[in-house]
Structure formats: structure tokens, C-alpha cells
PDB file of N, CA, C and O in Angstrom:
ATOM      1  N   MET A   1     181.928  -0.327 164.630  1.00  0.00           N
ATOM      2  CA  MET A   1     182.429   0.826 165.347  1.00  0.00           C
ATOM      3  C   MET A   1     183.613   0.435 166.221  1.00  0.00           C
ATOM      4  O   MET A   1     184.608   1.157 166.290  1.00  0.00           O
ATOM      5  N   ILE A   2     183.503  -0.697 166.880  1.00  0.00           N
ATOM      6  CA  ILE A   2     184.598  -1.135 167.754  1.00  0.00           C
ATOM      7  C   ILE A   2     185.834  -1.437 166.930  1.00  0.00           C
ATOM      8  O   ILE A   2     186.944  -1.059 167.305  1.00  0.00           O
ATOM      9  N   ALA A   3     185.646  -2.121 165.803  1.00  0.00           N
ATOM     10  CA  ALA A   3     186.782  -2.453 164.945  1.00  0.00           C
ATOM     11  C   ALA A   3     187.433  -1.189 164.402  1.00  0.00           C
ATOM     12  O   ALA A   3     188.659  -1.090 164.347  1.00  0.00           O
ATOM     13  N   LEU A   4     186.619  -0.231 164.006  1.00  0.00           N
ATOM     14  CA  LEU A   4     187.158   1.037 163.511  1.00  0.00           C
ATOM     15  C   LEU A   4     187.962   1.739 164.604  1.00  0.00           C
ATOM     16  O   LEU A   4     189.037   2.276 164.338  1.00  0.00           O
ATOM     17  N   GLY A   5     187.445   1.734 165.825  1.00  0.00           N
ATOM     18  CA  GLY A   5     188.167   2.339 166.938  1.00  0.00           C
ATOM     19  C   GLY A   5     189.496   1.658 167.194  1.00  0.00           C
ATOM     20  O   GLY A   5     190.497   2.322 167.466  1.00  0.00           O
ATOM     21  N   CYS A   6     189.512   0.338 167.109  1.00  0.00           N
ATOM     22  CA  CYS A   6     190.760  -0.403 167.312  1.00  0.00           C
ATOM     23  C   CYS A   6     191.786  -0.072 166.230  1.00  0.00           C
ATOM     24  O   CYS A   6     192.969   0.115 166.517  1.00  0.00           O
ATOM     25  N   ILE A   7     191.327  -0.004 165.004  1.00  0.00           N
ATOM     26  CA  ILE A   7     192.229   0.318 163.890  1.00  0.00           C
ATOM     27  C   ILE A   7     192.796   1.725 164.044  1.00  0.00           C
ATOM     28  O   ILE A   7     193.997   1.939 163.881  1.00  0.00           O
ATOM     29  N   LEU A   8     191.926   2.682 164.359  1.00  0.00           N
ATOM     30  CA  LEU A   8     192.394   4.061 164.517  1.00  0.00           C
ATOM     31  C   LEU A   8     193.327   4.198 165.709  1.00  0.00           C
ATOM     32  O   LEU A   8     194.270   4.988 165.663  1.00  0.00           O
ATOM     33  N   GLN A   9     193.082   3.446 166.775  1.00  0.00           N
ATOM     34  CA  GLN A   9     193.968   3.486 167.944  1.00  0.00           C
ATOM     35  C   GLN A   9     195.353   2.977 167.573  1.00  0.00           C
ATOM     36  O   GLN A   9     196.360   3.566 167.965  1.00  0.00           O
ATOM     37  N   LYS A  10     195.406   1.884 166.818  1.00  0.00           N
ATOM     38  CA  LYS A  10     196.695   1.318 166.419  1.00  0.00           C
ATOM     39  C   LYS A  10     197.453   2.256 165.489  1.00  0.00           C
ATOM     40  O   LYS A  10     198.684   2.263 165.486  1.00  0.00           O
ATOM     41  N   ARG A  11     196.742   3.038 164.710  1.00  0.00           N
ATOM     42  CA  ARG A  11     197.392   3.989 163.805  1.00  0.00           C
ATOM     43  C   ARG A  11     197.783   5.288 164.501  1.00  0.00           C
ATOM     44  O   ARG A  11     198.411   6.156 163.894  1.00  0.00           O
ATOM     45  N   GLY A  12     197.415   5.421 165.761  1.00  0.00           N
ATOM     46  CA  GLY A  12     197.848   6.576 166.535  1.00  0.00           C
ATOM     47  C   GLY A  12     196.953   7.796 166.415  1.00  0.00           C
ATOM     48  O   GLY A  12     197.412   8.916 166.643  1.00  0.00           O
ATOM     49  N   TRP A  13     195.703   7.613 166.067  1.00  0.00           N
ATOM     50  CA  TRP A  13     194.792   8.742 165.913  1.00  0.00           C
ATOM     51  C   TRP A  13     194.360   9.312 167.250  1.00  0.00           C
ATOM     52  O   TRP A  13     193.976  10.479 167.332  1.00  0.00           O
ATOM     53  N   PHE A  14     194.418   8.494 168.311  1.00  0.00           N
ATOM     54  CA  PHE A  14     193.939   8.914 169.619  1.00  0.00           C
ATOM     55  C   PHE A  14     195.102   9.017 170.591  1.00  0.00           C
ATOM     56  O   PHE A  14     196.044   8.227 170.528  1.00  0.00           O
ATOM     57  N   GLN A  15     195.036   9.989 171.487  1.00  0.00           N
ATOM     58  CA  GLN A  15     196.033  10.117 172.538  1.00  0.00           C
ATOM     59  C   GLN A  15     195.717   9.097 173.623  1.00  0.00           C
ATOM     60  O   GLN A  15     194.639   8.503 173.632  1.00  0.00           O
ATOM     61  N   ASP A  16     196.659   8.898 174.536  1.00  0.00           N
ATOM     62  CA  ASP A  16     196.455   7.930 175.617  1.00  0.00           C
ATOM     63  C   ASP A  16     195.315   8.331 176.531  1.00  0.00           C
ATOM     64  O   ASP A  16     194.667   7.462 177.114  1.00  0.00           O
ATOM     65  N   SER A  17     195.050   9.623 176.675  1.00  0.00           N
ATOM     66  CA  SER A  17     193.997  10.080 177.582  1.00  0.00           C
ATOM     67  C   SER A  17     192.614  10.093 176.921  1.00  0.00           C
ATOM     68  O   SER A  17     191.639  10.505 177.550  1.00  0.00           O
ATOM     69  N   PHE A  18     192.515   9.654 175.674  1.00  0.00           N
ATOM     70  CA  PHE A  18     191.243   9.707 174.955  1.00  0.00           C
ATOM     71  C   PHE A  18     190.152   8.914 175.652  1.00  0.00           C
ATOM     72  O   PHE A  18     189.011   9.370 175.732  1.00  0.00           O
ATOM     73  N   GLY A  19     190.486   7.735 176.155  1.00  0.00           N
ATOM     74  CA  GLY A  19     189.493   6.893 176.835  1.00  0.00           C
ATOM     75  C   GLY A  19     188.921   7.576 178.059  1.00  0.00           C
ATOM     76  O   GLY A  19     187.712   7.537 178.287  1.00  0.00           O
ATOM     77  N   ASN A  20     189.774   8.198 178.846  1.00  0.00           N
ATOM     78  CA  ASN A  20     189.307   8.908 180.039  1.00  0.00           C
ATOM     79  C   ASN A  20     188.457  10.116 179.661  1.00  0.00           C
ATOM     80  O   ASN A  20     187.431  10.379 180.288  1.00  0.00           O
ATOM     81  N   ASP A  21     188.879  10.840 178.649  1.00  0.00           N
ATOM     82  CA  ASP A  21     188.122  12.016 178.208  1.00  0.00           C
ATOM     83  C   ASP A  21     186.751  11.613 177.672  1.00  0.00           C
ATOM     84  O   ASP A  21     185.753  12.277 177.951  1.00  0.00           O
ATOM     85  N   LEU A  22     186.704  10.541 176.914  1.00  0.00           N
ATOM     86  CA  LEU A  22     185.438  10.065 176.364  1.00  0.00           C
ATOM     87  C   LEU A  22     184.508   9.583 177.477  1.00  0.00           C
ATOM     88  O   LEU A  22     183.300   9.815 177.430  1.00  0.00           O
ATOM     89  N   SER A  23     185.072   8.921 178.462  1.00  0.00           N
ATOM     90  CA  SER A  23     184.274   8.456 179.599  1.00  0.00           C
ATOM     91  C   SER A  23     183.651   9.628 180.348  1.00  0.00           C
ATOM     92  O   SER A  23     182.479   9.570 180.718  1.00  0.00           O
ATOM     93  N   LYS A  24     184.412  10.682 180.576  1.00  0.00           N
ATOM     94  CA  LYS A  24     183.894  11.867 181.264  1.00  0.00           C
ATOM     95  C   LYS A  24     182.787  12.526 180.450  1.00  0.00           C
ATOM     96  O   LYS A  24     181.789  12.981 181.010  1.00  0.00           O
ATOM     97  N   LEU A  25     182.958  12.579 179.136  1.00  0.00           N
ATOM     98  CA  LEU A  25     181.948  13.170 178.264  1.00  0.00           C
ATOM     99  C   LEU A  25     180.649  12.372 178.315  1.00  0.00           C
ATOM    100  O   LEU A  25     179.565  12.948 178.402  1.00  0.00           O
ATOM    101  N   ILE A  26     180.758  11.064 178.261  1.00  0.00           N
ATOM    102  CA  ILE A  26     179.564  10.216 178.302  1.00  0.00           C
ATOM    103  C   ILE A  26     178.854  10.347 179.644  1.00  0.00           C
ATOM    104  O   ILE A  26     177.625  10.406 179.690  1.00  0.00           O
ATOM    105  N   GLN A  27     179.609  10.393 180.731  1.00  0.00           N
ATOM    106  CA  GLN A  27     179.010  10.513 182.059  1.00  0.00           C
ATOM    107  C   GLN A  27     178.296  11.844 182.235  1.00  0.00           C
ATOM    108  O   GLN A  27     177.286  11.911 182.935  1.00  0.00           O
ATOM    109  N   SER A  28     178.794  12.888 181.622  1.00  0.00           N
ATOM    110  CA  SER A  28     178.145  14.190 181.766  1.00  0.00           C
ATOM    111  C   SER A  28     176.959  14.346 180.814  1.00  0.00           C
ATOM    112  O   SER A  28     176.029  15.093 181.119  1.00  0.00           O
ATOM    113  N   ALA A  29     176.970  13.663 179.676  1.00  0.00           N
ATOM    114  CA  ALA A  29     175.894  13.805 178.690  1.00  0.00           C
ATOM    115  C   ALA A  29     174.723  12.867 178.961  1.00  0.00           C
ATOM    116  O   ALA A  29     173.598  13.176 178.567  1.00  0.00           O
ATOM    117  N   THR A  30     174.946  11.750 179.613  1.00  0.00           N
ATOM    118  CA  THR A  30     173.900  10.752 179.823  1.00  0.00           C
ATOM    119  C   THR A  30     172.697  11.296 180.593  1.00  0.00           C
ATOM    120  O   THR A  30     171.568  11.065 180.160  1.00  0.00           O
ATOM    121  N   PRO A  31     172.875  12.007 181.710  1.00  0.00           N
ATOM    122  CA  PRO A  31     171.692  12.533 182.404  1.00  0.00           C
ATOM    123  C   PRO A  31     170.870  13.493 181.540  1.00  0.00           C
ATOM    124  O   PRO A  31     169.641  13.479 181.593  1.00  0.00           O
ATOM    125  N   ALA A  32     171.539  14.314 180.756  1.00  0.00           N
ATOM    126  CA  ALA A  32     170.822  15.251 179.891  1.00  0.00           C
ATOM    127  C   ALA A  32     170.026  14.496 178.824  1.00  0.00           C
ATOM    128  O   ALA A  32     168.902  14.880 178.502  1.00  0.00           O
ATOM    129  N   LEU A  33     170.602  13.435 178.281  1.00  0.00           N
ATOM    130  CA  LEU A  33     169.899  12.653 177.271  1.00  0.00           C
ATOM    131  C   LEU A  33     168.739  11.874 177.872  1.00  0.00           C
ATOM    132  O   LEU A  33     167.777  11.562 177.171  1.00  0.00           O
ATOM    133  N   ALA A  34     168.815  11.557 179.149  1.00  0.00           N
ATOM    134  CA  ALA A  34     167.722  10.846 179.807  1.00  0.00           C
ATOM    135  C   ALA A  34     166.538  11.776 180.077  1.00  0.00           C
ATOM    136  O   ALA A  34     165.390  11.331 180.053  1.00  0.00           O
ATOM    137  N   VAL A  35     166.797  13.048 180.330  1.00  0.00           N
ATOM    138  CA  VAL A  35     165.749  14.013 180.650  1.00  0.00           C
ATOM    139  C   VAL A  35     165.118  14.588 179.383  1.00  0.00           C
ATOM    140  O   VAL A  35     163.959  15.004 179.406  1.00  0.00           O
ATOM    141  N   LEU A  36     165.840  14.617 178.318  1.00  0.00           N
ATOM    142  CA  LEU A  36     165.364  15.235 177.067  1.00  0.00           C
ATOM    143  C   LEU A  36     164.031  14.675 176.588  1.00  0.00           C
ATOM    144  O   LEU A  36     163.158  15.471 176.241  1.00  0.00           O
ATOM    145  N   PRO A  37     163.811  13.357 176.543  1.00  0.00           N
ATOM    146  CA  PRO A  37     162.498  12.854 176.093  1.00  0.00           C
ATOM    147  C   PRO A  37     161.336  13.315 176.982  1.00  0.00           C
ATOM    148  O   PRO A  37     160.220  13.499 176.496  1.00  0.00           O
ATOM    149  N   ILE A  38     161.590  13.496 178.256  1.00  0.00           N
ATOM    150  CA  ILE A  38     160.542  13.963 179.169  1.00  0.00           C
ATOM    151  C   ILE A  38     160.169  15.389 178.840  1.00  0.00           C
ATOM    152  O   ILE A  38     158.990  15.744 178.857  1.00  0.00           O
ATOM    153  N   LEU A  39     161.147  16.203 178.546  1.00  0.00           N
ATOM    154  CA  LEU A  39     160.889  17.622 178.247  1.00  0.00           C
ATOM    155  C   LEU A  39     160.203  17.796 176.887  1.00  0.00           C
ATOM    156  O   LEU A  39     159.405  18.716 176.713  1.00  0.00           O
ATOM    157  N   VAL A  40     160.505  16.928 175.936  1.00  0.00           N
ATOM    158  CA  VAL A  40     159.940  17.047 174.595  1.00  0.00           C
ATOM    159  C   VAL A  40     158.457  16.705 174.601  1.00  0.00           C
ATOM    160  O   VAL A  40     157.672  17.327 173.885  1.00  0.00           O
ATOM    161  N   ASN A  41     158.072  15.729 175.399  1.00  0.00           N
ATOM    162  CA  ASN A  41     156.652  15.326 175.444  1.00  0.00           C
ATOM    163  C   ASN A  41     155.979  16.212 176.393  1.00  0.00           C
ATOM    164  O   ASN A  41     154.774  16.081 176.612  1.00  0.00           O
TER     165      ASN A  41
END
């Protein structure tokens, strides 16, 4: 996955702000993913 990301970055598939956008998405989704197993059981 990391190698694929590096290759796609070099080919210009991602904008410069992609890293920041992805970080914000992960930070907002992580708490929901942590609570989900509790709600399912």
C-alpha cells in the first residue's frame, strides 16, 4: 500500500493537500470506528 501510494504520488494522482485531507478524515472516523464494536455487541 505504501509503495502504491508513493508511485501514485510521483505520477501526480494526488494534490498537495491530500495528506492533510486524509489526516482529517482519519481523525474524524477513528472515534466512530472505536465505538462501533461496542454498539454491535
